[in-house]
TORPA-4810 file (N, C-alpha, C, O; in nm, 3 decimals):
<nodes>
NODE_1_0.082_-0.118_0.000_0.000_0.000_0.000_0.086_0.125_0.000_0.061_0.215_-0.080_X
NODE_2_0.185_0.133_0.085_0.275_0.246_0.086_0.414_0.198_0.046_0.447_0.080_0.060_X
NODE_3_0.495_0.288_-0.004_0.628_0.256_-0.053_0.711_0.191_0.056_0.729_0.249_0.163_X
NODE_4_0.761_0.072_0.028_0.838_-0.001_0.128_0.975_0.063_0.153_1.039_0.034_0.255_X
NODE_5_1.021_0.148_0.063_1.151_0.212_0.081_1.141_0.340_0.165_1.243_0.396_0.204_X
NODE_6_1.019_0.384_0.192_1.000_0.504_0.272_1.012_0.467_0.419_0.947_0.373_0.465_X
NODE_7_1.093_0.540_0.491_1.104_0.515_0.635_1.033_0.627_0.708_1.056_0.745_0.680_X
NODE_8_0.948_0.591_0.800_0.874_0.688_0.877_0.948_0.710_1.007_0.983_0.615_1.077_X
NODE_9_0.971_0.834_1.038_1.039_0.867_1.163_0.953_0.822_1.279_0.831_0.836_1.276_X
NODE_10_1.016_0.769_1.382_0.945_0.725_1.502_0.893_0.844_1.581_0.818_0.825_1.678_X
NODE_11_0.930_0.965_1.543_0.881_1.084_1.611_0.751_1.131_1.550_0.692_1.228_1.598_X
NODE_12_0.706_1.065_1.446_0.583_1.103_1.378_0.485_0.987_1.381_0.523_0.871_1.398_X
NODE_13_0.359_1.020_1.365_0.257_0.916_1.352_0.178_0.944_1.225_0.161_1.059_1.184_X
NODE_14_0.131_0.838_1.164_0.053_0.851_1.041_-0.093_0.874_1.075_-0.149_0.807_1.161_X
NODE_15_-0.153_0.969_1.007_-0.295_0.997_1.021_-0.355_0.997_0.882_-0.303_1.061_0.791_X
NODE_16_-0.465_0.924_0.866_-0.535_0.920_0.739_-0.649_1.020_0.745_-0.725_1.024_0.842_X
NODE_17_-0.661_1.101_0.641_-0.764_1.204_0.635_-0.827_1.207_0.497_-0.765_1.171_0.397_X
NODE_18_-0.953_1.250_0.493_-1.020_1.280_0.367_-1.008_1.431_0.347_-1.050_1.509_0.432_X
NODE_19_-0.950_1.469_0.235_-0.933_1.611_0.203_-1.027_1.647_0.089_-1.026_1.584_-0.017_X
NODE_20_-1.108_1.750_0.112_-1.194_1.803_0.006_-1.128_1.930_-0.046_-1.100_2.023_0.029_X
NODE_21_-1.103_1.931_-0.176_-1.039_2.046_-0.239_-1.141_2.152_-0.277_-1.262_2.127_-0.272_X
NODE_22_-1.093_2.268_-0.316_-1.183_2.378_-0.351_-1.268_2.347_-0.473_-1.374_2.408_-0.491_X
NODE_23_-1.225_2.253_-0.559_-1.307_2.215_-0.675_-1.413_2.110_-0.641_-1.490_2.068_-0.727_X
NODE_24_-1.418_2.068_-0.513_-1.518_1.971_-0.467_-1.470_1.827_-0.468_-1.538_1.740_-0.414_X
NODE_25_-1.354_1.799_-0.529_-1.303_1.662_-0.531_-1.252_1.624_-0.391_-1.204_1.708_-0.316_X
NODE_26_-1.263_1.495_-0.359_-1.221_1.443_-0.230_-1.124_1.329_-0.251_-1.141_1.248_-0.342_X
NODE_27_-1.022_1.323_-0.167_-0.928_1.212_-0.171_-0.884_1.177_-0.030_-0.880_1.262_0.059_X
NODE_28_-0.852_1.049_-0.011_-0.801_1.003_0.117_-0.650_0.998_0.107_-0.594_0.938_0.016_X
NODE_29_-0.583_1.062_0.203_-0.437_1.067_0.204_-0.385_1.039_0.344_-0.460_1.040_0.442_X
NODE_30_-0.256_1.014_0.350_-0.187_0.994_0.476_-0.095_1.113_0.499_-0.027_1.157_0.407_X
NODE_31_-0.095_1.163_0.621_-0.001_1.268_0.659_0.075_1.221_0.781_0.019_1.152_0.867_X
NODE_32_0.200_1.258_0.790_0.283_1.223_0.906_0.293_1.347_0.994_0.352_1.448_0.955_X
NODE_33_0.236_1.338_1.114_0.240_1.452_1.204_0.322_1.415_1.327_0.329_1.298_1.362_X
NODE_34_0.383_1.512_1.391_0.459_1.482_1.513_0.370_1.414_1.616_0.253_1.448_1.631_X
NODE_35_0.427_1.315_1.688_0.348_1.238_1.784_0.280_1.325_1.888_0.167_1.296_1.927_X
NODE_36_0.344_1.430_1.931_0.287_1.513_2.036_0.188_1.616_1.983_0.122_1.684_2.061_X
NODE_37_0.177_1.629_1.851_0.094_1.734_1.791_-0.047_1.683_1.763_-0.071_1.563_1.749_X
NODE_38_-0.137_1.776_1.754_-0.274_1.748_1.711_-0.281_1.766_1.559_-0.195_1.830_1.499_X
NODE_39_-0.383_1.708_1.499_-0.401_1.721_1.355_-0.414_1.867_1.315_-0.360_1.909_1.212_X
NODE_40_-0.484_1.945_1.394_-0.501_2.087_1.363_-0.367_2.161_1.365_-0.347_2.255_1.288_X
NODE_41_-0.275_2.118_1.453_-0.142_2.180_1.457_-0.069_2.160_1.324_-0.003_2.251_1.274_X
NODE_42_-0.082_2.040_1.267_-0.015_2.009_1.141_-0.069_2.098_1.028_0.008_2.154_0.951_X
NODE_43_-0.201_2.110_1.020_-0.261_2.186_0.911_-0.253_2.337_0.932_-0.274_2.413_0.837_X
NODE_44_-0.224_2.382_1.052_-0.213_2.525_1.079_-0.068_2.574_1.084_-0.042_2.685_1.130_X
NODE_45_0.025_2.493_1.037_0.165_2.537_1.030_0.177_2.651_0.930_0.089_2.668_0.845_X
NODE_46_0.284_2.729_0.939_0.297_2.845_0.849_0.330_2.809_0.703_0.316_2.894_0.615_X
NODE_47_0.373_2.686_0.676_0.406_2.648_0.539_0.283_2.659_0.449_0.171_2.637_0.494_X
NODE_48_0.306_2.693_0.323_0.196_2.707_0.228_0.154_2.574_0.167_0.043_2.561_0.115_X
NODE_49_0.244_2.473_0.173_0.216_2.343_0.114_0.227_2.235_0.221_0.306_2.246_0.315_X
NODE_50_0.147_2.129_0.206_0.149_2.016_0.297_0.186_1.890_0.220_0.136_1.867_0.109_X
NODE_51_0.272_1.810_0.277_0.311_1.685_0.213_0.209_1.577_0.249_0.183_1.552_0.367_X
NODE_52_0.151_1.514_0.147_0.054_1.407_0.167_0.096_1.287_0.084_0.171_1.300_-0.013_X
NODE_53_0.046_1.169_0.123_0.076_1.047_0.048_-0.053_0.970_0.026_-0.125_0.941_0.121_X
NODE_54_-0.081_0.937_-0.099_-0.199_0.859_-0.134_-0.173_0.711_-0.105_-0.059_0.672_-0.082_X
NODE_55_-0.278_0.630_-0.107_-0.265_0.487_-0.079_-0.172_0.417_-0.178_-0.109_0.317_-0.143_X
NODE_56_-0.164_0.468_-0.301_-0.077_0.405_-0.401_0.069_0.450_-0.388_0.154_0.409_-0.467_X
NODE_57_0.098_0.534_-0.287_0.234_0.579_-0.262_0.270_0.711_-0.326_0.380_0.762_-0.306_X
NODE_58_0.178_0.769_-0.404_0.204_0.896_-0.470_0.214_1.007_-0.366_0.120_1.029_-0.289_X
NODE_59_0.326_1.077_-0.366_0.346_1.189_-0.274_0.305_1.317_-0.344_0.345_1.342_-0.458_X
NODE_60_0.224_1.398_-0.275_0.177_1.523_-0.331_0.201_1.634_-0.230_0.180_1.616_-0.110_X
NODE_61_0.244_1.747_-0.278_0.254_1.866_-0.195_0.133_1.951_-0.228_0.123_2.009_-0.337_X
NODE_62_0.041_1.957_-0.135_-0.089_2.019_-0.156_-0.089_2.161_-0.101_-0.049_2.184_0.013_X
NODE_63_-0.135_2.256_-0.183_-0.145_2.395_-0.138_-0.257_2.406_-0.037_-0.369_2.362_-0.062_X
NODE_64_-0.227_2.465_0.078_-0.330_2.480_0.182_-0.447_2.562_0.132_-0.561_2.542_0.175_X
NODE_65_-0.421_2.655_0.042_-0.528_2.740_-0.011_-0.627_2.659_-0.096_-0.737_2.707_-0.123_X
NODE_66_-0.590_2.538_-0.138_-0.676_2.453_-0.220_-0.765_2.361_-0.136_-0.847_2.288_-0.191_X
NODE_67_-0.749_2.365_-0.003_-0.823_2.274_0.085_-0.950_2.342_0.135_-0.945_2.452_0.190_X
NODE_68_-1.064_2.274_0.116_-1.191_2.324_0.166_-1.226_2.258_0.299_-1.278_2.324_0.389_X
NODE_69_-1.200_2.125_0.313_-1.235_2.054_0.436_-1.139_1.938_0.458_-1.084_1.882_0.363_X
NODE_70_-1.120_1.903_0.586_-1.036_1.791_0.625_-1.114_1.708_0.727_-1.159_1.760_0.829_X
NODE_71_-1.129_1.579_0.698_-1.200_1.490_0.790_-1.108_1.373_0.825_-1.068_1.297_0.737_X
NODE_72_-1.074_1.359_0.954_-0.990_1.244_0.994_-1.066_1.114_0.969_-1.187_1.107_0.992_X
NODE_73_-0.994_1.012_0.924_-1.054_0.880_0.902_-1.026_0.793_1.022_-0.921_0.805_1.087_X
NODE_74_-1.118_0.705_1.053_-1.100_0.610_1.161_-1.047_0.482_1.101_-1.124_0.397_1.055_X
NODE_75_-0.916_0.466_1.100_-0.854_0.348_1.043_-0.853_0.239_1.149_-0.807_0.261_1.261_X
NODE_76_-0.904_0.121_1.113_-0.913_0.013_1.210_-0.776_-0.038_1.249_-0.685_-0.048_1.166_X
NODE_77_-0.762_-0.068_1.377_-0.639_-0.128_1.427_-0.660_-0.277_1.440_-0.773_-0.325_1.424_X
NODE_78_-0.555_-0.351_1.469_-0.567_-0.495_1.487_-0.661_-0.526_1.602_-0.734_-0.626_1.597_X
NODE_79_-0.661_-0.444_1.706_-0.749_-0.466_1.821_-0.896_-0.460_1.777_-0.978_-0.540_1.823_X
NODE_80_-0.929_-0.367_1.688_-1.065_-0.359_1.635_-1.101_-0.486_1.559_-1.213_-0.535_1.569_X
NODE_81_-1.006_-0.539_1.483_-1.032_-0.660_1.405_-1.057_-0.780_1.495_-1.148_-0.859_1.469_X
NODE_82_-0.976_-0.795_1.600_-0.995_-0.907_1.692_-1.132_-0.899_1.757_-1.200_-1.000_1.771_X
NODE_83_-1.172_-0.779_1.797_-1.303_-0.761_1.860_-1.414_-0.792_1.760_-1.510_-0.860_1.795_X
NODE_84_-1.402_-0.743_1.639_-1.505_-0.765_1.537_-1.516_-0.913_1.502_-1.624_-0.961_1.469_X
NODE_85_-1.405_-0.987_1.509_-1.407_-1.130_1.479_-1.486_-1.209_1.581_-1.534_-1.318_1.550_X
NODE_86_-1.502_-1.156_1.703_-1.577_-1.225_1.808_-1.726_-1.196_1.798_-1.806_-1.265_1.862_X
NODE_87_-1.765_-1.098_1.721_-1.906_-1.063_1.706_-1.956_-1.135_1.581_-1.936_-1.090_1.469_X
NODE_88_-2.023_-1.249_1.603_-2.059_-1.339_1.494_-2.151_-1.275_1.391_-2.135_-1.300_1.271_X
NODE_89_-2.247_-1.193_1.434_-2.341_-1.140_1.338_-2.278_-1.038_1.242_-2.336_-1.008_1.138_X
NODE_90_-2.163_-0.985_1.275_-2.097_-0.888_1.187_-1.996_-0.954_1.094_-1.947_-0.889_1.002_X
NODE_91_-1.964_-1.079_1.115_-1.860_-1.146_1.037_-1.924_-1.219_0.920_-1.999_-1.314_0.940_X
NODE_92_-1.893_-1.176_0.800_-1.942_-1.241_0.679_-1.823_-1.303_0.608_-1.741_-1.231_0.551_X
NODE_93_-1.811_-1.437_0.611_-1.694_-1.502_0.551_-1.683_-1.478_0.400_-1.573_-1.472_0.346_X
NODE_94_-1.797_-1.464_0.333_-1.793_-1.441_0.189_-1.740_-1.301_0.158_-1.663_-1.282_0.064_X
NODE_95_-1.781_-1.206_0.238_-1.731_-1.069_0.222_-1.582_-1.063_0.253_-1.506_-0.993_0.185_X
NODE_96_-1.539_-1.137_0.356_-1.398_-1.137_0.394_-1.311_-1.187_0.279_-1.203_-1.133_0.254_X
NODE_97_-1.356_-1.291_0.209_-1.278_-1.346_0.098_-1.308_-1.277_-0.035_-1.237_-1.297_-0.133_X
NODE_98_-1.413_-1.196_-0.037_-1.447_-1.124_-0.160_-1.510_-1.212_-0.266_-1.488_-1.190_-0.386_X
NODE_99_-1.588_-1.311_-0.224_-1.657_-1.399_-0.319_-1.807_-1.390_-0.297_-1.854_-1.351_-0.190_X
NODE_100_-1.882_-1.425_-0.399_-2.028_-1.425_-0.391_-2.075_-1.550_-0.319_-2.011_-1.655_-0.325_X
NODE_101_-2.188_-1.538_-0.251_-2.250_-1.658_-0.190_-2.283_-1.754_-0.303_-2.330_-1.714_-0.409_X
NODE_102_-2.260_-1.881_-0.278_-2.285_-1.983_-0.379_-2.167_-2.006_-0.472_-2.178_-2.082_-0.568_X
NODE_103_-2.053_-1.940_-0.446_-1.934_-1.962_-0.530_-1.886_-2.105_-0.513_-1.901_-2.165_-0.406_X
NODE_104_-1.828_-2.160_-0.619_-1.779_-2.298_-0.611_-1.648_-2.306_-0.534_-1.585_-2.204_-0.504_X
NODE_105_-1.609_-2.429_-0.501_-1.489_-2.453_-0.418_-1.362_-2.394_-0.481_-1.278_-2.340_-0.410_X
NODE_106_-1.348_-2.404_-0.612_-1.227_-2.353_-0.678_-1.219_-2.201_-0.668_-1.111_-2.146_-0.645_X
NODE_107_-1.331_-2.132_-0.684_-1.334_-1.986_-0.674_-1.300_-1.943_-0.532_-1.222_-1.850_-0.511_X
NODE_108_-1.360_-2.009_-0.434_-1.335_-1.978_-0.294_-1.188_-2.002_-0.260_-1.125_-1.920_-0.193_X
NODE_109_-1.133_-2.113_-0.306_-0.993_-2.146_-0.278_-0.898_-2.043_-0.342_-0.800_-2.003_-0.281_X
NODE_110_-0.928_-2.002_-0.465_-0.843_-1.903_-0.533_-0.847_-1.769_-0.459_-0.744_-1.703_-0.443_X
NODE_111_-0.965_-1.730_-0.414_-0.978_-1.604_-0.339_-0.903_-1.614_-0.206_-0.836_-1.520_-0.164_X
NODE_112_-0.915_-1.729_-0.141_-0.845_-1.753_-0.014_-0.693_-1.741_-0.033_-0.625_-1.673_0.044_X
NODE_113_-0.641_-1.807_-0.136_-0.496_-1.802_-0.162_-0.449_-1.660_-0.190_-0.342_-1.619_-0.143_X
NODE_114_-0.527_-1.585_-0.265_-0.488_-1.446_-0.296_-0.483_-1.362_-0.168_-0.390_-1.283_-0.149_X
NODE_115_-0.582_-1.378_-0.082_-0.585_-1.301_0.044_-0.470_-1.341_0.136_-0.405_-1.256_0.196_X
NODE_116_-0.446_-1.472_0.148_-0.337_-1.520_0.234_-0.203_-1.468_0.183_-0.117_-1.429_0.261_X
NODE_117_-0.186_-1.468_0.054_-0.061_-1.419_-0.004_-0.039_-1.271_0.029_0.073_-1.229_0.056_X
NODE_118_-0.147_-1.193_0.029_-0.135_-1.050_0.057_-0.101_-1.021_0.203_-0.032_-0.923_0.231_X
NODE_119_-0.148_-1.105_0.295_-0.132_-1.076_0.438_-0.035_-1.169_0.511_-0.018_-1.156_0.632_X
NODE_120_0.027_-1.263_0.440_0.110_-1.363_0.507_0.233_-1.299_0.574_0.300_-1.216_0.513_X
NODE_121_0.262_-1.337_0.699_0.375_-1.278_0.773_0.510_-1.298_0.705_0.596_-1.210_0.712_X
NODE_122_0.530_-1.412_0.640_0.659_-1.436_0.572_0.681_-1.336_0.459_0.793_-1.293_0.435_X
NODE_123_0.575_-1.300_0.390_0.585_-1.203_0.281_0.610_-1.062_0.334_0.682_-0.984_0.272_X
NODE_124_0.552_-1.031_0.449_0.563_-0.897_0.505_0.688_-0.877_0.592_0.723_-0.764_0.625_X
NODE_125_0.754_-0.987_0.629_0.866_-0.979_0.723_0.980_-0.889_0.673_1.040_-0.817_0.752_X
NODE_126_1.008_-0.893_0.546_1.119_-0.816_0.492_1.088_-0.669_0.465_1.176_-0.594_0.424_X
NODE_127_0.965_-0.628_0.488_0.925_-0.491_0.456_0.953_-0.391_0.567_0.939_-0.271_0.546_X
NODE_128_0.992_-0.439_0.683_1.022_-0.354_0.798_0.905_-0.261_0.830_0.922_-0.140_0.843_X
NODE_129_0.788_-0.322_0.843_0.666_-0.246_0.872_0.658_-0.213_1.021_0.716_-0.284_1.103_X
NODE_130_0.586_-0.108_1.056_0.564_-0.078_1.198_0.487_-0.192_1.264_0.414_-0.266_1.198_X
NODE_131_0.503_-0.206_1.395_0.440_-0.315_1.470_0.289_-0.319_1.452_0.232_-0.427_1.443_X
NODE_132_0.224_-0.202_1.448_0.078_-0.203_1.435_0.034_-0.257_1.300_-0.074_-0.316_1.289_X
NODE_133_0.115_-0.238_1.196_0.079_-0.293_1.065_0.098_-0.444_1.063_0.018_-0.516_1.002_X
NODE_134_0.203_-0.493_1.128_0.226_-0.637_1.137_0.112_-0.701_1.216_0.061_-0.807_1.178_X
NODE_135_0.073_-0.638_1.326_-0.036_-0.688_1.408_-0.167_-0.689_1.328_-0.245_-0.784_1.337_X
NODE_136_-0.190_-0.584_1.251_-0.309_-0.575_1.166_-0.309_-0.690_1.064_-0.411_-0.756_1.045_X
NODE_137_-0.197_-0.714_1.000_-0.188_-0.821_0.900_-0.212_-0.957_0.964_-0.280_-1.041_0.906_X
NODE_138_-0.159_-0.979_1.084_-0.182_-1.106_1.153_-0.329_-1.124_1.188_-0.383_-1.233_1.175_X
NODE_139_-0.393_-1.017_1.232_-0.536_-1.024_1.264_-0.618_-1.052_1.138_-0.712_-1.131_1.141_X
NODE_140_-0.581_-0.988_1.029_-0.651_-1.013_0.902_-0.633_-1.158_0.858_-0.727_-1.220_0.810_X
NODE_141_-0.512_-1.210_0.873_-0.486_-1.349_0.835_-0.570_-1.445_0.919_-0.620_-1.545_0.867_X
NODE_142_-0.585_-1.416_1.046_-0.669_-1.499_1.133_-0.814_-1.498_1.083_-0.879_-1.602_1.077_X
NODE_143_-0.863_-1.381_1.047_-1.000_-1.370_0.996_-1.016_-1.438_0.860_-1.118_-1.501_0.833_X
NODE_144_-0.915_-1.426_0.775_-0.920_-1.492_0.644_-0.926_-1.644_0.662_-1.005_-1.711_0.595_X
NODE_145_-0.844_-1.697_0.751_-0.845_-1.842_0.776_-0.979_-1.886_0.833_-1.030_-1.992_0.796_X
NODE_146_-1.036_-1.807_0.924_-1.167_-1.841_0.982_-1.275_-1.839_0.875_-1.362_-1.926_0.872_X
NODE_147_-1.270_-1.739_0.787_-1.369_-1.729_0.679_-1.359_-1.849_0.585_-1.461_-1.906_0.546_X
NODE_148_-1.238_-1.887_0.550_-1.218_-2.000_0.459_-1.267_-2.129_0.524_-1.333_-2.210_0.459_X
NODE_149_-1.235_-2.148_0.651_-1.279_-2.269_0.721_-1.431_-2.277_0.727_-1.489_-2.384_0.709_X
NODE_150_-1.495_-2.164_0.753_-1.642_-2.161_0.762_-1.706_-2.192_0.627_-1.800_-2.270_0.620_X
NODE_151_-1.656_-2.131_0.521_-1.712_-2.156_0.388_-1.686_-2.299_0.346_-1.773_-2.366_0.290_X
NODE_152_-1.564_-2.347_0.373_-1.530_-2.486_0.334_-1.620_-2.587_0.403_-1.666_-2.683_0.342_X
NODE_153_-1.646_-2.565_0.533_-1.730_-2.660_0.604_-1.874_-2.654_0.552_-1.941_-2.757_0.547_X
NODE_154_-1.921_-2.536_0.513_-2.057_-2.528_0.458_-2.063_-2.591_0.319_-2.166_-2.648_0.282_X
NODE_155_-1.956_-2.582_0.241_-1.954_-2.646_0.109_-1.950_-2.798_0.122_-2.012_-2.870_0.043_X
NODE_156_-1.878_-2.847_0.221_-1.872_-2.995_0.243_-2.005_-3.048_0.292_-2.044_-3.159_0.257_X
NODE_157_-2.076_-2.968_0.373_-2.205_-3.013_0.426_-2.312_-3.016_0.317_-2.410_-3.090_0.327_X
NODE_158_-2.294_-2.936_0.215_-2.395_-2.927_0.108_-2.390_-3.045_0.014_-2.469_-3.052_-0.080_X
</nodes>
């Protein structure tokens, strides 16, 4: 999602925000603000441009005069995922794997493999990700495995 060669200073924290520009367009970006600072402190600095990073890694220096609104995003942490996994009525295994209900075993297995590949700890180990991202990936992998097991057991029962 973000450039693996970019190193984030431990003195900063990443905050995801939705920025609405003066032309009405909206985009979700990441900004690195000092750990002790508030989001408003970052946007009220005297600089005319703000450094932002899109999910695809594109870095943009945005003119503050072009910003109409800023809305902080609530990005889920691994702790949120673990809690959500315990609430059965909110967990949809088909949604987790990104397949339609009634999908055949081969489609479900292919979707499962793609998700596992994206979140597997061995694949992410060399990226030097922050601990919260590693924890998030591990929580996602747990949910992916649970979703696959649930769908597989329902396919075998049918």
